[in-house]
C-alpha positions in Angstrom: -0.1 0.0 -0.1 0.9 3.4 -1.2 1.8 5.5 2.4 0.4 8.4 0.7 -2.8 7.4 -0.4 -5.7 9.1 -0.8 -8.3 6.1 0.4 -6.7 6.0 4.4 -8.0 9.7 4.6 -11.2 8.8 3.2 -11.8 6.2 5.9 -10.1 8.2 8.6 -12.7 10.9 7.8 -15.2 8.9 7.8 -14.0 7.6 11.3 -13.8 10.9 12.6 -17.5 11.7 11.6 -18.9 8.4 12.7 -17.2 9.2 16.1 -18.9 12.4 15.9 -22.5 11.1 15.6 -22.1 8.9 18.2 -20.6 11.1 20.6 -23.3 13.4 19.7 -25.9 10.8 20.2 -25.1 9.8 23.1 -24.7 13.6 24.7 -27.6 14.6 22.9 -25.5 17.9 21.2 -26.4 19.7 18.3 -24.2 22.2 16.4 -24.5 25.9 17.9 -26.9 28.0 16.0 -24.5 30.6 13.7 -25.3 32.9 11.0 -22.5 31.0 8.6 -22.8 27.5 8.6 -21.1 27.1 5.6 -17.8 28.3 7.4 -18.9 26.4 10.9 -19.0 23.0 8.4 -15.9 24.0 6.5 -13.5 24.6 9.8 -13.8 21.3 10.8 -12.6 19.1 7.6 -9.7 21.6 7.3 -8.2 21.1 10.9 -8.3 17.4 10.4 -6.4 17.7 7.0 -3.9 19.1 9.0 -4.1 16.0 11.2 -3.9 14.1 8.0 -1.3 16.2 6.4 1.1 15.9 9.8 0.1 12.2 9.5 2.2 11.4 6.9 5.0 14.2 8.0 5.5 11.8 10.8 5.4 8.8 8.3 8.6 9.2 6.6 10.4 11.7 9.6 10.4 8.0 11.7 11.9 6.7 8.5 14.4 9.5 8.0 14.8 12.0 11.1 14.3 14.7 8.9 10.9 16.5 9.5 10.0 17.8 5.6 6.6 18.3 4.0 5.2 15.0 2.3 6.3 13.8 -0.7 2.9 14.3 -2.9 1.2 17.6 -4.0 -2.0 16.5 -2.1 -0.8 16.0 1.3 0.8 19.1 1.1 -2.2 20.8 0.4 -4.0 19.1 3.1 -1.7 21.0 5.4 -0.7 24.3 3.8 -3.9 25.3 1.8 -6.0 24.5 4.8 -4.2 26.6 7.4 -4.5 29.3 4.2 -8.3 28.7 4.3 -8.6 29.1 8.2 -6.4 32.7 7.6 -9.3 33.4 5.0 -11.9 32.5 7.8 -10.0 34.8 9.9 -10.1 37.7 7.5 -13.9 36.9 6.6 -15.5 37.5 10.5 -13.1 39.9 11.0 -13.5 42.4 8.4 -17.3 41.3 8.6 -17.2 43.4 12.0 -15.4 46.3 10.4 -18.1 46.2 7.6 -21.1 46.8 9.8 -22.8 50.0 9.6 -20.4 53.3 10.6 -22.7 54.0 13.0 -21.9 50.3 14.4 -18.7 50.9 16.3 -16.3 48.0 17.9 -15.9 47.6 21.1 -12.2 46.4 21.2 -11.8 45.2 24.5 -14.8 43.3 23.8 -12.9 41.8 20.6 -9.7 41.3 22.2 -10.9 39.9 25.5 -13.2 36.9 23.1 -9.9 36.6 21.6 -7.9 35.9 24.6 -10.9 33.7 26.0 -11.0 31.6 22.6 -7.4 30.6 22.0 -5.5 31.1 25.4 -7.7 28.6 28.3 -6.9 25.4 26.0 -3.7 26.8 24.2 -2.1 27.3 28.3 -3.4 23.2 28.7 -1.5 22.6 25.7 1.7 24.3 26.5 1.4 22.9 29.8 1.1 19.5 28.4 4.3 20.1 26.6 6.1 21.3 29.3 5.0 18.2 31.0 6.6 15.8 28.0 9.7 17.5 27.7 10.4 16.8 31.4 9.7 13.3 31.0 12.2 13.1 28.1 14.5 14.4 30.0 14.3 12.2 33.2 13.3 15.4 35.1 17.1 16.7 34.5 17.5 20.0 34.1 19.6 20.8 31.4 20.0 24.5 31.6 19.9 27.3 33.9 16.4 28.1 35.4 16.0 31.5 33.9 16.3 29.9 30.3 14.1 27.4 30.8 11.4 30.4 32.5 12.3 32.2 29.1 11.5 29.2 27.0 8.7 28.7 28.4 7.1 31.4 28.6 7.9 32.4 24.9 6.0 29.4 23.9 3.5 30.7 26.6 3.4 34.0 24.6 1.8 32.0 21.5 5.4 32.1 20.1 5.0 35.8 18.7 8.4 36.1 20.7 10.6 33.2 20.4 10.0 29.2 20.4 13.2 28.3 21.1 13.9 23.8 22.0 12.6 23.9 26.1 15.4 22.3 28.3 17.4 21.7 25.1 14.9 18.4 23.7 15.4 19.3 20.4 12.2 18.1 19.5 9.9 20.4 21.1 8.3 21.7 18.4 7.4 18.4 16.9 5.0 17.4 20.2 2.8 20.0 18.5 3.4 19.2 15.0 4.3 22.7 15.1 0.9 24.2 14.3 1.6 27.4 16.4 3.6 29.2 13.9 -0.4 30.1 12.4 -1.1 32.0 15.8 1.7 34.1 15.5 0.2 35.5 11.8 -3.3 35.4 13.2 -2.2 38.2 16.2 -0.9 40.2 13.9 -4.0 40.5 12.3 -6.0 40.7 15.4 -3.4 44.0 16.4 -4.0 45.6 12.9 -7.7 45.7 12.9 -7.8 48.9 14.7 -5.3 50.8 12.2 -7.6 49.3 9.7 -11.0 50.0 11.1 -9.7 53.7 12.0 -8.2 54.1 8.4 -10.9 52.8 5.8 -13.8 52.0 8.0 -14.4 55.6 10.4 -14.3 53.2 13.4 -13.8 54.9 16.5 -10.4 53.7 18.7 -9.3 55.0 22.1 -5.5 56.3 22.3 -5.0 53.9 24.7 -6.4 51.0 21.9 -4.1 52.6 19.2 -0.3 52.9 21.3 -1.0 49.3 22.4 -1.6 47.5 19.8 1.1 49.7 17.7 2.9 48.9 20.6 2.6 45.3 20.4 2.9 45.1 16.6 6.1 46.6 16.2 7.6 44.0 19.1 6.0 41.1 17.4 7.4 41.9 13.5 11.1 42.8 14.5 11.4 39.4 16.3 9.8 37.2 13.7 11.3 36.1 10.2 7.9 36.7 8.5 7.0 35.7 5.5 4.3 38.0 3.5 2.6 35.8 1.3 0.5 34.1 4.7 -0.8 38.3 5.4 -1.8 37.9 0.9 -3.6 35.3 2.3 -6.4 37.1 4.7 -7.6 38.7 1.0 -9.5 36.4 0.3 -11.5 36.3 3.5 -11.7 40.2 2.9 -13.1 40.1 -0.3 -15.6 37.2 0.6 -16.7 39.9 3.6 -17.9 42.3 1.0 -19.3 39.8 -1.3 -21.5 38.5 1.1 -23.3 41.6 1.5 -24.4 41.2 -2.0 -28.2 39.1 -2.2 -27.6 38.6 -5.8 -24.0 37.2 -5.7 -24.6 35.1 -2.6 -28.0 33.5 -4.4 -25.5 32.8 -7.3 -23.0 31.1 -5.0 -25.6 28.6 -3.9 -25.8 27.1 -6.9 -25.3 23.2 -7.5 -23.2 24.4 -10.5 -20.8 26.4 -8.1 -20.1 23.3 -5.4 -18.5 22.1 -8.9 -16.4 24.8 -9.7 -15.0 25.0 -5.8 -13.6 21.3 -6.5 -12.5 22.1 -9.9 -10.4 25.1 -8.4 -9.0 23.0 -5.6 -8.3 20.3 -7.8 -6.2 22.8 -9.9 -5.0 24.5 -7.2 -3.2 20.8 -6.3 -2.7 18.9 -9.7 -0.6 22.6 -10.7 1.1 23.9 -7.8 2.6 22.0 -5.0 1.8 24.6 -2.8 -0.4 27.6 -1.9 2.0 29.8 -1.4 1.7 32.0 -4.2 -0.3 34.3 -6.7 -1.3 32.3 -9.0 -2.7 29.2 -6.6 -4.2 31.8 -3.6 -6.4 33.1 -6.3 -6.9 29.5 -7.0 -8.0 28.6 -3.1 -9.4 31.9 -2.4 -12.6 31.3 -5.0 -13.7 27.9 -3.4 -13.5 30.0 0.1 -15.8 33.1 -1.3 -18.4 30.8 -3.0 -18.3 28.5 0.7 -18.6 31.7 2.8 -20.8 32.9 0.4 -23.2 30.0 1.2 -22.3 27.2 -0.9 -22.4 23.8 0.8 -20.4 21.8 -1.3 -23.2 19.9 -2.6 -24.7 20.2 1.1 -21.8 18.8 3.1 -20.8 21.6 4.7 -24.5 22.0 6.3 -25.0 18.8 7.6 -25.0 19.1 11.6 -22.4 16.1 11.5 -20.0 18.5 9.5 -20.8 21.8 11.8 -19.8 19.5 14.9 -16.3 18.5 13.3 -16.3 22.6 12.9 -16.9 23.1 16.3 -13.5 20.9 17.1 -11.8 22.8 14.9 -9.4 24.6 17.1 -8.8 21.6 19.6 -8.6 19.4 16.3 -5.7 21.9 15.0 -3.8 22.8 18.5 -4.0 18.8 19.7 -3.4 16.5 17.1 -0.1 16.6 16.8 0.4 15.7 20.5 -2.0 13.2 20.2 0.2 11.4 17.3 3.6 12.1 19.6 1.9 10.6 22.6 1.4 7.4 20.5 4.1 7.0 18.7 6.7 8.0 21.6 5.1 6.6 24.6 2.4 3.9 23.4 4.1 2.0 20.4 7.5 3.4 20.3 9.6 5.3 17.8 11.4 2.5 16.6 8.6 0.1 16.5 6.9 2.4 14.7 9.6 3.5 12.5 9.4 -0.3 11.0 5.8 -0.6 9.9 4.1 -1.5 7.0 2.0 1.9 5.9 -1.6 -0.4 6.3 -0.3 -1.1 10.2 0.6 2.4 10.3 -2.9 4.1 8.8 -4.7 1.5 11.4 -2.7 3.5 13.9 -3.6 6.7 12.3 -7.4 5.3 12.8 -7.1 4.5 16.2 -5.4 8.1 17.0 -8.6 9.7 14.7 -10.5 8.1 17.5 -8.9 9.2 20.3 -8.4 12.6 18.6 -11.9 13.4 18.1 -12.7 11.9 21.9 -10.3 14.6 23.4 -11.5 17.2 21.0 -15.1 16.7 21.5 -14.2 17.1 25.6 -11.6 20.1 25.2 -14.9 22.1 23.2 -17.0 21.4 26.2 -15.3 21.8 29.1 -12.1 24.0 27.9 -13.0 26.4 25.2 -16.9 26.8 25.0 -16.7 28.1 29.3 -13.8 30.3 28.0 -15.8 31.9 25.2 -18.8 31.9 26.9 -17.0 34.1 29.7 -15.5 37.0 27.5 -18.7 39.3 28.2 -18.2 38.7 32.2 -14.9 39.6 31.8 -14.7 42.8 29.6 -17.6 44.1 31.9 -15.5 43.7 34.8 -12.5 45.8 33.4 -14.7 47.9 32.1 -15.8 48.2 35.9 -12.6 48.5 36.9 -11.8 50.5 35.1 -14.5 52.9 35.1 -13.8 53.1 39.2 -10.4 53.8 38.6 -11.2 57.2 36.6 -13.7 58.2 39.1 -10.7 57.7 41.9 -8.6 59.6 39.9 -11.3 62.3 39.1 -11.9 62.5 43.0 -8.1 63.2 43.8 -7.6 65.5 40.8 -10.7 67.5 42.4 -9.3 67.6 46.2 
């Protein structure tokens, strides 16, 4: 069996959807009501294809000790195009906020609090697990100064926006999470740029404090990162979709079944003719499907299925935790040596088992970590506002004395 065959991927997707279905039946869970259901349905498949991408990366890594992209265009696109489409999702959702009626202002504090509560709690748990794994593999021996270890852990805890050095000299630190955290740096750069974009192009208001803080953070991140500008172009697909979704005529056109076929053709062309989406032409080819999906195309009904949307709700957990599931399975359950000698069929059988474990873990992390954290955003925002108001009143009282 070819280790980069598409057949195991289709089986893994079916197993993932079946696991989601069983869990939803047992728990009586239904997908949350959202405005853009097709985006919700898309996200789960994107995250799962990143998992498939890294499953193949691991197959060759265990045999060559080199962490490289897969040898076929299809599996490269499973990872890189999926991340590119995630960036488009971000561009779409947040430019919708900016492209709202002029009189509707953006609550910047709530926006940033909601982003922190959406991303950080699960991320903190993942990084805590990463640190524990590193020290288990180091046999709890301290191999560098406590100060250096503290700086390394801090760098990882802050979404690696400033550094992502190996912790305690463990060279495979990044591989424990399959290196996925790099994309969060671009996400945060995008979030921090929103107040400036809102002021310059959408007549949104922002306080001097908000502008100063976001600009300083942007400068500090950009100066510390070796950034690839092509990833910033990727957000454009989502931004264009945020404008086109306002057109009822375009949305009615986009939902026609013929455009589901257009989506498949564009994605197939990107995969067949380009090894990576990281160039202008393939970005255009994958932006067209995203725009059509954002404007309501369900891809022959697949993206609107409740099971697809339930998978989509777990997208962040799948994206963030799949690398750790693979690492723990390969290192602690079977051992690298054993996995490196397995046949492709047996290897994919192990991946199928990891798929079930991943979906169960991500279902738990979504319902008990992500969802409560997201629901607390408004409460935390109001708490901060009240505290600021009390401080202002105290300052004013002192000034009047």
